[in-house]
C-alpha positions as CSV (number, residue, x, y, z in Angstrom):
1,X,-120.4,176.6,27.3
2,X,-116.9,177.1,29.2
3,X,-113.8,177.7,27.0
4,X,-111.3,175.3,28.0
5,X,-108.4,176.1,25.6
6,X,-107.1,177.4,22.2
7,X,-104.4,175.7,20.6
8,X,-102.7,174.7,17.2
9,X,-102.9,171.2,16.0
10,X,-101.4,169.6,12.8
11,X,-102.5,166.5,10.6
12,X,-102.0,163.3,12.6
13,X,-101.4,165.1,16.0
14,X,-103.5,164.4,18.9
15,X,-103.9,167.0,21.9
16,X,-105.5,165.6,25.2
17,X,-107.1,167.1,28.1
18,X,-107.9,165.5,31.5
19,X,-111.3,167.0,33.1
20,X,-113.6,166.0,35.6
21,X,-117.3,165.3,35.2
22,X,-120.0,164.9,37.4
23,X,-122.5,161.6,36.9
24,X,-125.7,162.0,35.2
25,X,-125.1,165.3,33.8
26,X,-124.9,165.6,29.9
27,X,-122.1,167.5,28.5
28,X,-121.7,168.9,25.1
29,X,-118.0,169.0,23.7
30,X,-117.3,171.1,21.1
31,X,-114.1,172.2,19.0
32,X,-114.3,175.2,17.0
33,X,-111.9,175.0,13.9
34,X,-110.4,178.4,12.5
35,X,-109.7,177.3,9.0
36,X,-112.1,175.5,6.3
37,X,-110.7,172.2,4.8
38,X,-109.4,171.0,8.0
39,X,-110.7,167.7,9.6
40,X,-110.9,167.6,13.5
41,X,-112.0,164.9,15.5
42,X,-113.0,164.9,19.4
43,X,-113.3,161.8,21.8
44,X,-114.1,161.2,25.3
45,X,-112.1,158.6,26.7
46,X,-112.3,156.8,30.2
47,X,-109.3,155.7,32.4
48,X,-109.0,152.5,30.3
49,X,-108.6,154.6,27.1
50,X,-112.0,153.3,26.0
51,X,-113.8,155.7,23.7
52,X,-117.1,156.6,25.2
53,X,-118.2,159.3,23.1
54,X,-117.2,161.4,19.9
55,X,-117.2,162.8,16.4
56,X,-115.2,161.5,13.8
57,X,-117.1,163.2,10.8
58,X,-115.3,165.0,7.9
59,X,-116.5,168.1,9.1
60,X,-114.2,171.1,10.1
61,X,-115.7,171.3,13.8
62,X,-116.3,168.3,15.8
63,X,-119.1,168.0,18.6
64,X,-120.3,165.2,20.8
65,X,-122.4,164.9,23.7
66,X,-121.5,162.8,26.8
67,X,-123.3,161.7,30.1
68,X,-120.8,160.1,32.4
69,X,-122.0,157.0,34.5
70,X,-119.8,157.8,37.5
71,X,-118.2,161.2,38.5
72,X,-114.6,161.1,37.9
73,X,-111.6,162.2,35.5
74,X,-111.9,161.8,31.7
75,X,-109.7,162.4,28.7
76,X,-110.8,164.8,25.8
77,X,-109.0,163.9,22.7
78,X,-108.7,166.4,20.0
79,X,-107.5,164.9,16.7
80,X,-106.5,166.2,13.4
81,X,-107.0,164.1,10.4
82,X,-106.2,166.6,7.8
83,X,-104.6,169.9,7.3
84,X,-103.3,172.4,10.4
85,X,-105.2,174.9,12.2
86,X,-106.0,176.8,15.5
87,X,-108.9,175.7,17.3
88,X,-111.0,176.3,20.6
89,X,-112.2,173.6,22.9
90,X,-115.5,174.4,24.6
91,X,-117.4,172.3,27.2
92,X,-120.7,172.9,28.7
């Protein structure tokens, strides 16, 4: 998996990344949280802000798979529902 970014995030905050994906390839998006008890979620959105994939569980880490129907730019949104932490975003 490719390390995309590391950042800090607080409860109620969303950090977005615009990434290019190729059609027909399955990607795994993984957000690794540094602290227990923090609830991070991750979503993949298209150009119309429609959620195409995501993980909104109460787990500290977040992960989902995504197979785009067309090649192009998509938005990865990392949200923090509870707590504050640093995190790492991976895509592969």
